[in-house]
N, CA, C and O atoms as CSV, one atom per row, in Angstrom:
chain,resi,resn,atom,element,x,y,z
A,1,MET,N,N,186.361,92.385,42.465
A,1,MET,CA,C,186.119,91.595,41.660
A,1,MET,C,C,185.175,90.204,42.217
A,1,MET,O,O,185.586,89.258,42.890
A,2,ALA,N,N,183.919,90.423,41.736
A,2,ALA,CA,C,182.870,89.220,42.620
A,2,ALA,C,C,183.550,87.967,41.793
A,2,ALA,O,O,184.076,87.980,40.680
A,3,ARG,N,N,183.362,86.906,42.698
A,3,ARG,CA,C,183.454,85.646,42.246
A,3,ARG,C,C,182.539,84.772,42.738
A,3,ARG,O,O,182.001,84.926,43.835
A,4,HIS,N,N,182.286,83.703,41.874
A,4,HIS,CA,C,181.452,82.957,42.575
A,4,HIS,C,C,181.388,81.866,43.081
A,4,HIS,O,O,182.211,81.133,42.532
A,5,ASP,N,N,180.724,81.251,44.011
A,5,ASP,CA,C,181.194,80.209,44.933
A,5,ASP,C,C,182.217,79.211,44.778
A,5,ASP,O,O,183.039,78.819,45.607
A,6,SER,N,N,182.045,78.877,43.637
A,6,SER,CA,C,182.567,77.507,43.056
A,6,SER,C,C,184.273,78.001,42.890
A,6,SER,O,O,185.324,77.448,43.215
A,7,GLN,N,N,184.033,78.998,42.382
A,7,GLN,CA,C,185.554,79.784,42.233
A,7,GLN,C,C,186.419,79.675,43.571
A,7,GLN,O,O,187.546,79.210,43.744
A,8,GLU,N,N,185.447,80.303,44.527
A,8,GLU,CA,C,186.108,80.568,45.898
A,8,GLU,C,C,186.589,78.909,46.650
A,8,GLU,O,O,187.499,78.633,47.431
A,9,ASP,N,N,185.646,78.144,46.076
A,9,ASP,CA,C,185.754,76.673,46.729
A,9,ASP,C,C,187.204,76.196,46.140
A,9,ASP,O,O,187.976,75.489,46.786
A,10,TYR,N,N,187.444,76.649,44.917
A,10,TYR,CA,C,188.683,76.300,44.131
A,10,TYR,C,C,189.734,76.442,44.946
A,10,TYR,O,O,190.351,75.582,45.575
A,11,LEU,N,N,189.941,78.023,44.859
A,11,LEU,CA,C,191.138,78.899,45.608
A,11,LEU,C,C,191.250,78.381,46.913
A,11,LEU,O,O,192.449,78.220,47.142
A,12,GLU,N,N,190.393,77.963,48.106
A,12,GLU,CA,C,190.302,77.602,48.956
A,12,GLU,C,C,191.311,76.342,49.026
A,12,GLU,O,O,192.501,76.302,49.339
A,13,ALA,N,N,190.335,75.239,48.589
A,13,ALA,CA,C,190.893,73.875,48.174
A,13,ALA,C,C,192.725,73.771,47.767
A,13,ALA,O,O,193.377,72.876,48.304
A,14,ILE,N,N,193.425,74.778,46.779
A,14,ILE,CA,C,194.296,75.258,46.016
A,14,ILE,C,C,195.015,75.306,47.574
A,14,ILE,O,O,195.720,74.338,47.859
A,15,LEU,N,N,194.887,76.225,48.433
A,15,LEU,CA,C,195.586,77.008,49.243
A,15,LEU,C,C,195.881,75.977,50.378
A,15,LEU,O,O,196.945,76.015,50.998
A,16,VAL,N,N,194.905,75.054,50.632
A,16,VAL,CA,C,194.746,73.927,51.683
A,16,VAL,C,C,195.605,72.883,51.369
A,16,VAL,O,O,196.354,72.312,52.161
A,17,ILE,N,N,195.434,72.592,49.869
A,17,ILE,CA,C,196.232,71.002,49.360
A,17,ILE,C,C,197.950,71.528,49.419
A,17,ILE,O,O,198.873,70.759,49.692
A,18,ARG,N,N,198.135,73.177,49.060
A,18,ARG,CA,C,199.118,73.381,49.005
A,18,ARG,C,C,200.064,74.053,50.391
A,18,ARG,O,O,201.220,74.440,50.560
A,19,ARG,N,N,199.096,73.954,51.035
A,19,ARG,CA,C,199.839,74.148,52.482
A,19,ARG,C,C,200.093,72.697,53.279
A,19,ARG,O,O,200.949,72.463,54.133
A,20,LEU,N,N,199.091,71.810,52.737
A,20,LEU,CA,C,199.667,70.406,53.232
A,20,LEU,C,C,200.838,69.307,52.531
A,20,LEU,O,O,201.482,68.376,53.014
A,21,ARG,N,N,200.779,69.787,51.439
A,21,ARG,CA,C,201.578,69.117,50.538
A,21,ARG,C,C,202.731,69.994,50.031
A,21,ARG,O,O,203.700,69.298,49.728
A,22,GLY,N,N,202.863,70.887,49.906
A,22,GLY,CA,C,203.997,71.905,49.298
A,22,GLY,C,C,203.774,72.217,47.866
A,22,GLY,O,O,204.501,73.041,47.311
A,23,SER,N,N,202.756,71.575,47.188
A,23,SER,CA,C,202.404,71.586,45.860
A,23,SER,C,C,201.080,71.223,45.558
A,23,SER,O,O,200.459,70.600,46.419
A,24,CYS,N,N,200.596,71.467,44.611
A,24,CYS,CA,C,199.096,71.553,44.128
A,24,CYS,C,C,199.076,70.618,42.713
A,24,CYS,O,O,200.040,70.840,41.981
A,25,ARG,N,N,198.258,69.760,42.303
A,25,ARG,CA,C,198.083,69.127,40.859
A,25,ARG,C,C,196.542,69.197,40.779
A,25,ARG,O,O,195.846,69.322,41.787
A,26,ASN,N,N,196.044,69.107,39.518
A,26,ASN,CA,C,194.916,69.064,39.395
A,26,ASN,C,C,193.834,67.873,39.861
A,26,ASN,O,O,192.638,67.970,40.135
A,27,VAL,N,N,194.814,66.594,39.840
A,27,VAL,CA,C,194.089,65.444,40.491
A,27,VAL,C,C,194.021,65.668,41.805
A,27,VAL,O,O,192.973,65.160,42.205
A,28,ASP,N,N,194.850,66.381,43.040
A,28,ASP,CA,C,194.581,66.430,44.017
A,28,ASP,C,C,193.119,67.683,44.207
A,28,ASP,O,O,192.384,67.728,45.193
A,29,ILE,N,N,193.041,68.382,43.255
A,29,ILE,CA,C,191.946,69.248,43.433
A,29,ILE,C,C,190.657,68.563,43.151
A,29,ILE,O,O,189.640,68.985,43.700
A,30,ALA,N,N,190.600,67.437,42.260
A,30,ALA,CA,C,189.725,66.812,41.833
A,30,ALA,C,C,189.187,65.585,43.012
A,30,ALA,O,O,188.085,65.080,43.229
A,31,GLU,N,N,190.332,65.433,43.526
A,31,GLU,CA,C,190.073,64.346,44.928
A,31,GLU,C,C,189.017,65.043,46.017
A,31,GLU,O,O,187.922,64.645,46.415
A,32,ARG,N,N,189.953,66.512,46.412
A,32,ARG,CA,C,189.258,67.015,47.334
A,32,ARG,C,C,187.858,67.491,47.348
A,32,ARG,O,O,186.988,67.379,48.212
A,33,LEU,N,N,187.847,68.180,45.905
A,33,LEU,CA,C,186.285,68.668,45.731
A,33,LEU,C,C,185.290,67.604,45.144
A,33,LEU,O,O,184.133,67.912,44.855
A,34,ALA,N,N,185.862,66.164,44.959
A,34,ALA,CA,C,185.115,65.509,44.292
A,34,ALA,C,C,184.222,65.843,43.193
A,34,ALA,O,O,183.008,65.677,43.073
A,35,ARG,N,N,185.096,66.354,42.414
A,35,ARG,CA,C,185.214,66.648,40.709
A,35,ARG,C,C,185.949,66.264,39.685
A,35,ARG,O,O,187.156,66.076,39.834
A,36,SER,N,N,185.378,66.104,38.582
A,36,SER,CA,C,185.930,65.349,37.551
A,36,SER,C,C,187.223,66.089,37.271
A,36,SER,O,O,187.301,67.308,37.425
A,37,LYS,N,N,188.464,65.174,36.766
A,37,LYS,CA,C,189.589,66.471,35.850
A,37,LYS,C,C,189.275,67.307,35.108
A,37,LYS,O,O,189.506,68.513,35.203
A,38,PRO,N,N,188.539,66.569,34.033
A,38,PRO,CA,C,188.044,67.710,33.138
A,38,PRO,C,C,187.293,68.996,33.799
A,38,PRO,O,O,187.596,70.177,33.627
A,39,SER,N,N,186.378,68.542,34.492
A,39,SER,CA,C,185.982,69.673,34.919
A,39,SER,C,C,186.960,70.360,36.040
A,39,SER,O,O,186.254,71.302,36.403
A,40,VAL,N,N,187.788,70.417,36.562
A,40,VAL,CA,C,189.280,71.091,37.271
A,40,VAL,C,C,189.711,71.767,36.164
A,40,VAL,O,O,189.821,72.991,36.095
A,41,THR,N,N,189.968,70.943,35.255
A,41,THR,CA,C,190.905,71.436,33.965
A,41,THR,C,C,190.250,72.902,33.641
A,41,THR,O,O,190.858,73.972,33.614
A,42,LYS,N,N,189.055,72.712,33.437
A,42,LYS,CA,C,188.382,74.001,32.732
A,42,LYS,C,C,187.917,74.755,33.908
A,42,LYS,O,O,187.421,75.829,33.568
A,43,ALA,N,N,187.913,74.564,35.084
A,43,ALA,CA,C,187.848,75.690,36.309
A,43,ALA,C,C,189.337,76.325,36.303
A,43,ALA,O,O,189.423,77.553,36.296
A,44,LEU,N,N,190.351,75.646,36.304
A,44,LEU,CA,C,191.521,75.983,36.280
A,44,LEU,C,C,191.634,77.156,35.388
A,44,LEU,O,O,191.685,78.312,35.809
A,45,SER,N,N,191.669,76.842,34.230
A,45,SER,CA,C,191.406,77.814,32.917
A,45,SER,C,C,190.734,79.018,33.068
A,45,SER,O,O,191.060,80.017,32.426
A,46,ASN,N,N,189.793,79.003,33.891
A,46,ASN,CA,C,188.821,80.207,33.891
A,46,ASN,C,C,189.352,81.065,35.160
A,46,ASN,O,O,189.064,82.243,35.371
A,47,LEU,N,N,190.182,80.247,35.965
A,47,LEU,CA,C,190.514,81.002,37.318
A,47,LEU,C,C,192.015,81.585,36.701
A,47,LEU,O,O,192.403,82.692,37.076
A,48,ALA,N,N,192.654,80.953,35.946
A,48,ALA,CA,C,193.799,81.482,35.147
A,48,ALA,C,C,193.658,82.933,34.284
A,48,ALA,O,O,194.396,83.916,34.352
A,49,ALA,N,N,192.676,82.763,33.604
A,49,ALA,CA,C,191.881,83.867,32.808
A,49,ALA,C,C,191.733,84.988,33.508
A,49,ALA,O,O,191.921,86.076,32.965
A,50,ALA,N,N,191.324,84.868,35.002
A,50,ALA,CA,C,190.927,85.696,35.616
A,50,ALA,C,C,192.057,86.622,36.750
A,50,ALA,O,O,192.038,87.662,37.409
A,51,GLY,N,N,192.829,85.670,36.508
A,51,GLY,CA,C,194.745,85.840,37.278
A,51,GLY,C,C,194.394,85.407,38.340
A,51,GLY,O,O,194.812,86.229,39.156
A,52,LEU,N,N,193.736,84.401,39.009
A,52,LEU,CA,C,193.839,84.199,40.053
A,52,LEU,C,C,194.560,82.869,40.654
A,52,LEU,O,O,194.677,82.495,41.821
A,53,VAL,N,N,195.055,82.220,39.279
A,53,VAL,CA,C,195.957,80.737,39.510
A,53,VAL,C,C,196.906,81.275,38.368
A,53,VAL,O,O,196.760,82.251,37.632
A,54,ARG,N,N,198.002,80.270,38.448
A,54,ARG,CA,C,199.197,80.185,37.208
A,54,ARG,C,C,199.509,78.722,37.680
A,54,ARG,O,O,199.633,78.224,38.799
A,55,MET,N,N,199.614,78.062,36.007
A,55,MET,CA,C,200.331,76.693,36.159
A,55,MET,C,C,202.027,77.073,36.240
A,55,MET,O,O,202.520,78.138,35.869
A,56,SER,N,N,202.668,76.057,36.749
A,56,SER,CA,C,204.387,75.339,36.630
A,56,SER,C,C,204.335,74.625,36.408
A,56,SER,O,O,204.327,73.864,37.376
A,57,GLY,N,N,204.246,73.964,35.132
A,57,GLY,CA,C,204.286,72.390,35.128
A,57,GLY,C,C,202.939,71.981,35.066
A,57,GLY,O,O,201.994,72.271,34.332
A,58,HIS,N,N,203.173,70.908,36.445
A,58,HIS,CA,C,201.923,70.032,36.824
A,58,HIS,C,C,201.711,70.851,37.563
A,58,HIS,O,O,200.483,70.915,37.493
A,59,ASP,N,N,202.199,72.017,38.698
A,59,ASP,CA,C,201.767,72.326,39.880
A,59,ASP,C,C,201.096,73.718,39.920
A,59,ASP,O,O,201.591,74.741,39.447
A,60,VAL,N,N,199.897,73.621,40.551
A,60,VAL,CA,C,198.814,74.759,40.491
A,60,VAL,C,C,199.097,75.619,41.522
A,60,VAL,O,O,199.113,75.237,42.693
A,61,LEU,N,N,199.360,76.946,41.128
A,61,LEU,CA,C,199.969,78.316,42.145
A,61,LEU,C,C,198.936,79.292,42.182
A,61,LEU,O,O,198.212,79.487,41.206
A,62,LEU,N,N,198.831,79.877,43.181
A,62,LEU,CA,C,197.898,81.069,43.180
A,62,LEU,C,C,198.858,82.285,43.007
A,62,LEU,O,O,200.056,82.403,43.267
A,63,THR,N,N,198.078,83.025,42.561
A,63,THR,CA,C,198.955,84.448,42.295
A,63,THR,C,C,198.304,85.044,43.656
A,63,THR,O,O,197.564,84.518,44.488
A,64,GLU,N,N,198.968,86.590,43.545
A,64,GLU,CA,C,198.747,87.252,44.772
A,64,GLU,C,C,197.133,87.581,44.820
A,64,GLU,O,O,196.534,87.610,45.895
A,65,GLU,N,N,196.716,87.738,44.010
A,65,GLU,CA,C,195.088,88.175,44.139
A,65,GLU,C,C,194.232,86.648,44.336
A,65,GLU,O,O,193.093,86.602,44.802
A,66,GLY,N,N,194.922,85.571,43.940
A,66,GLY,CA,C,194.351,84.381,44.456
A,66,GLY,C,C,194.621,83.453,45.919
A,66,GLY,O,O,194.225,82.352,46.301
A,67,GLU,N,N,195.182,84.125,46.290
A,67,GLU,CA,C,196.114,84.111,47.636
A,67,GLU,C,C,195.271,84.595,48.812
A,67,GLU,O,O,194.982,84.042,49.872
A,68,ARG,N,N,194.951,85.838,48.292
A,68,ARG,CA,C,194.110,86.761,48.852
A,68,ARG,C,C,192.621,86.426,49.264
A,68,ARG,O,O,191.971,86.465,50.308
A,69,ALA,N,N,192.386,86.070,47.912
A,69,ALA,CA,C,190.651,85.541,48.009
A,69,ALA,C,C,190.915,84.064,48.725
A,69,ALA,O,O,190.208,83.813,49.701
A,70,ALA,N,N,191.760,83.203,48.357
A,70,ALA,CA,C,191.574,81.713,48.865
A,70,ALA,C,C,191.708,82.064,50.754
A,70,ALA,O,O,190.960,81.609,51.620
A,71,SER,N,N,192.711,82.849,50.922
A,71,SER,CA,C,193.032,83.226,52.593
A,71,SER,C,C,191.640,83.662,52.927
A,71,SER,O,O,191.268,83.109,53.963
A,72,ALA,N,N,190.815,84.394,52.454
A,72,ALA,CA,C,189.729,85.377,52.989
A,72,ALA,C,C,188.456,84.164,53.010
A,72,ALA,O,O,187.628,84.138,53.920
A,73,THR,N,N,188.453,83.356,52.068
A,73,THR,CA,C,187.513,82.133,51.988
A,73,THR,C,C,187.767,81.216,53.333
A,73,THR,O,O,186.916,80.918,54.171
A,74,LEU,N,N,189.237,80.827,53.322
A,74,LEU,CA,C,189.198,79.616,54.319
A,74,LEU,C,C,189.128,80.176,55.454
A,74,LEU,O,O,188.484,79.463,56.223
A,75,GLU,N,N,189.597,81.407,56.073
A,75,GLU,CA,C,188.968,82.157,57.201
A,75,GLU,C,C,187.657,82.393,57.640
A,75,GLU,O,O,187.262,82.476,58.803
A,76,ARG,N,N,186.860,82.519,56.332
A,76,ARG,CA,C,185.743,82.423,56.683
A,76,ARG,C,C,185.071,80.823,57.302
A,76,ARG,O,O,184.312,80.621,58.249
A,77,HIS,N,N,185.731,79.817,56.295
A,77,HIS,CA,C,184.999,78.636,56.773
A,77,HIS,C,C,185.538,77.765,58.018
A,77,HIS,O,O,185.133,76.670,58.409
A,78,ARG,N,N,186.712,78.687,58.593
A,78,ARG,CA,C,187.352,78.234,59.918
A,78,ARG,C,C,186.498,78.867,60.484
A,78,ARG,O,O,185.758,78.152,61.159
A,79,PHE,N,N,186.204,80.244,60.512
A,79,PHE,CA,C,185.214,80.930,61.543
A,79,PHE,C,C,184.010,80.193,61.647
A,79,PHE,O,O,183.715,79.723,62.746
A,80,PHE,N,N,183.140,79.992,60.501
A,80,PHE,CA,C,182.110,79.326,61.020
A,80,PHE,C,C,182.239,78.087,61.332
A,80,PHE,O,O,181.207,77.709,61.887
A,81,GLU,N,N,183.058,77.215,61.238
A,81,GLU,CA,C,183.071,75.709,61.259
A,81,GLU,C,C,183.127,75.828,63.054
A,81,GLU,O,O,182.316,75.220,63.754
A,82,ARG,N,N,184.220,76.709,63.624
A,82,ARG,CA,C,184.409,76.798,64.834
A,82,ARG,C,C,183.328,77.094,65.414
A,82,ARG,O,O,183.217,76.657,66.559
A,83,LEU,N,N,182.334,77.802,64.928
A,83,LEU,CA,C,180.938,78.495,65.791
A,83,LEU,C,C,180.338,77.676,65.733
A,83,LEU,O,O,179.685,77.479,66.758
A,84,LEU,N,N,180.112,76.598,64.504
A,84,LEU,CA,C,179.301,75.435,64.481
A,84,LEU,C,C,179.370,74.621,65.676
A,84,LEU,O,O,178.533,74.388,66.549
A,85,VAL,N,N,181.139,74.062,65.428
A,85,VAL,CA,C,181.126,73.091,66.762
A,85,VAL,C,C,181.018,73.599,68.065
A,85,VAL,O,O,180.306,73.034,68.895
A,86,ASP,N,N,181.694,74.669,68.335
A,86,ASP,CA,C,181.745,75.127,69.583
A,86,ASP,C,C,179.775,75.214,70.012
A,86,ASP,O,O,179.471,75.302,71.201
A,87,ALA,N,N,178.654,75.175,68.938
A,87,ALA,CA,C,177.497,75.271,69.199
A,87,ALA,C,C,177.094,73.502,69.760
A,87,ALA,O,O,176.129,73.156,70.442
A,88,GLY,N,N,178.125,72.691,69.230
A,88,GLY,CA,C,177.656,71.707,69.260
A,88,GLY,C,C,177.231,70.354,68.119
A,88,GLY,O,O,176.817,69.225,68.381
A,89,VAL,N,N,177.464,70.869,67.071
A,89,VAL,CA,C,177.097,70.423,65.626
A,89,VAL,C,C,178.515,69.265,65.595
A,89,VAL,O,O,179.523,69.615,66.208
A,90,ASP,N,N,178.514,68.310,65.079
A,90,ASP,CA,C,179.374,67.393,64.879
A,90,ASP,C,C,180.536,67.923,63.937
A,90,ASP,O,O,180.203,68.904,63.272
A,91,ALA,N,N,181.643,67.536,63.777
A,91,ALA,CA,C,182.821,68.354,63.004
A,91,ALA,C,C,182.471,68.038,61.580
A,91,ALA,O,O,182.706,68.975,60.818
A,92,ARG,N,N,182.005,67.037,61.062
A,92,ARG,CA,C,181.870,66.286,59.491
A,92,ARG,C,C,180.641,67.434,59.068
A,92,ARG,O,O,180.991,68.247,58.213
A,93,THR,N,N,179.664,67.522,59.437
A,93,THR,CA,C,178.535,68.731,59.573
A,93,THR,C,C,179.067,69.734,59.796
A,93,THR,O,O,178.953,70.407,58.772
A,94,ALA,N,N,179.600,70.275,60.530
A,94,ALA,CA,C,180.302,71.553,60.912
A,94,ALA,C,C,180.884,72.488,59.359
A,94,ALA,O,O,180.562,73.530,58.788
A,95,SER,N,N,181.986,71.293,59.139
A,95,SER,CA,C,182.494,71.640,57.735
A,95,SER,C,C,181.790,71.658,56.588
A,95,SER,O,O,182.067,72.412,55.655
A,96,ALA,N,N,180.754,70.758,56.583
A,96,ALA,CA,C,179.989,71.066,55.126
A,96,ALA,C,C,179.427,72.207,55.307
A,96,ALA,O,O,179.491,73.119,54.483
A,97,GLU,N,N,178.591,72.296,56.815
A,97,GLU,CA,C,177.575,73.447,56.474
A,97,GLU,C,C,178.613,74.632,56.630
A,97,GLU,O,O,178.128,75.552,55.971
A,98,ALA,N,N,179.879,75.076,57.218
A,98,ALA,CA,C,180.712,76.191,56.853
A,98,ALA,C,C,181.153,76.615,55.524
A,98,ALA,O,O,181.722,77.701,55.408
A,99,CYS,N,N,180.878,75.621,54.185
A,99,CYS,CA,C,181.262,75.163,53.303
A,99,CYS,C,C,180.707,76.309,52.602
A,99,CYS,O,O,181.309,77.188,51.985
A,100,ARG,N,N,179.248,76.132,52.830
A,100,ARG,CA,C,177.867,77.070,52.394
A,100,ARG,C,C,178.008,78.281,52.931
A,100,ARG,O,O,177.911,79.289,52.230
A,101,MET,N,N,178.321,78.348,54.598
A,101,MET,CA,C,178.038,79.587,55.149
A,101,MET,C,C,179.276,80.630,54.591
A,101,MET,O,O,179.016,81.831,54.528
A,102,GLU,N,N,180.275,80.265,54.293
A,102,GLU,CA,C,181.590,81.143,54.001
A,102,GLU,C,C,181.151,81.713,52.965
A,102,GLU,O,O,181.890,82.655,52.682
A,103,HIS,N,N,179.907,81.551,51.923
A,103,HIS,CA,C,179.789,82.223,50.649
A,103,HIS,C,C,178.613,83.399,50.772
A,103,HIS,O,O,178.306,84.242,49.929
A,104,CYS,N,N,178.065,83.181,52.078
A,104,CYS,CA,C,176.655,83.987,52.338
A,104,CYS,C,C,176.792,85.568,52.509
A,104,CYS,O,O,176.187,86.405,51.839
A,105,LEU,N,N,177.616,85.790,53.438
A,105,LEU,CA,C,177.889,87.274,53.998
A,105,LEU,C,C,178.886,87.972,52.973
A,105,LEU,O,O,179.783,87.488,52.284
A,106,SER,N,N,178.394,89.355,53.118
A,106,SER,CA,C,179.303,90.430,52.194
A,106,SER,C,C,180.414,90.288,53.417
A,106,SER,O,O,180.465,89.528,54.385
A,107,GLU,N,N,181.175,91.223,53.006
A,107,GLU,CA,C,182.705,91.618,53.504
A,107,GLU,C,C,182.265,92.113,54.600
A,107,GLU,O,O,182.597,91.598,55.667
A,108,ASP,N,N,181.654,92.918,54.566
A,108,ASP,CA,C,181.484,93.623,56.074
A,108,ASP,C,C,180.502,93.205,57.139
A,108,ASP,O,O,180.605,93.536,58.320
A,109,SER,N,N,179.591,92.491,56.663
A,109,SER,CA,C,178.717,91.327,57.375
A,109,SER,C,C,179.544,90.766,58.279
A,109,SER,O,O,179.333,90.750,59.492
A,110,PHE,N,N,180.863,90.119,57.505
A,110,PHE,CA,C,181.704,88.962,58.226
A,110,PHE,C,C,182.336,89.731,59.250
A,110,PHE,O,O,182.336,89.419,60.441
A,111,ARG,N,N,182.957,90.892,58.683
A,111,ARG,CA,C,183.832,91.236,59.518
A,111,ARG,C,C,183.055,91.943,60.624
A,111,ARG,O,O,183.691,91.916,61.678
A,112,LYS,N,N,181.963,92.524,60.710
A,112,LYS,CA,C,181.137,92.613,62.259
A,112,LYS,C,C,180.776,91.696,62.722
A,112,LYS,O,O,181.004,91.662,63.931
A,113,LEU,N,N,179.993,90.374,62.104
A,113,LEU,CA,C,180.020,89.014,63.008
A,113,LEU,C,C,181.033,88.839,63.606
A,113,LEU,O,O,180.958,88.735,64.830
A,114,SER,N,N,182.201,88.754,63.009
A,114,SER,CA,C,183.581,87.926,63.537
A,114,SER,C,C,184.045,88.940,64.604
A,114,SER,O,O,184.676,88.466,65.548
A,115,GLU,N,N,183.833,90.196,64.586
A,115,GLU,CA,C,184.682,90.992,65.470
A,115,GLU,C,C,183.457,90.925,66.885
A,115,GLU,O,O,183.850,90.785,68.043
A,116,ARG,N,N,182.073,91.044,66.548
A,116,ARG,CA,C,181.112,90.643,67.824
A,116,ARG,C,C,181.082,89.265,68.297
A,116,ARG,O,O,180.511,89.157,69.382
A,117,LEU,N,N,181.633,87.928,67.689
A,117,LEU,CA,C,181.751,86.816,68.219
A,117,LEU,C,C,183.023,86.601,68.445
A,117,LEU,O,O,183.241,85.434,68.768
A,118,ALA,N,N,184.090,87.380,68.393
A,118,ALA,CA,C,185.356,87.057,68.673
A,118,ALA,C,C,185.584,86.829,70.110
A,118,ALA,O,O,185.086,87.605,70.925
A,119,PRO,N,N,186.355,85.746,70.515
A,119,PRO,CA,C,186.855,86.007,72.219
A,119,PRO,C,C,187.270,87.106,72.757
A,119,PRO,O,O,188.220,87.548,72.112
A,120,GLU,N,N,186.947,87.855,73.790
A,120,GLU,CA,C,187.561,88.524,74.772
A,120,GLU,C,C,188.674,88.317,75.378
A,120,GLU,O,O,188.749,87.577,76.359
A,121,GLY,N,N,189.731,88.978,74.846
A,121,GLY,CA,C,191.141,88.637,75.812
A,121,GLY,C,C,191.727,89.909,75.911
A,121,GLY,O,O,192.773,90.060,76.542
């Protein structure tokens, strides 16, 4: 299923917040992504309809499919962020640009690039 960049950003944010805090609320997502609470509520409704998240009270949970998508997006983000930092880009800029880059490549192209640039060992 094709996802939009913003959906991937939400899924990634949920994954990171849950890893940091053990739980994730709408307000946490709004703060992390600098979005309004109503925008987050609408996005979560769409993600739930797509089978990517579910709610348990105020806690936002990723479904198995949502977890896979979030993990893949986070992997891409970290890869591009490391690549940019290693090239001398400051950490803040690298993170912001990695956020855009993580959405640009097909899965096949990303795998080939990451395999080609992976440290030998």
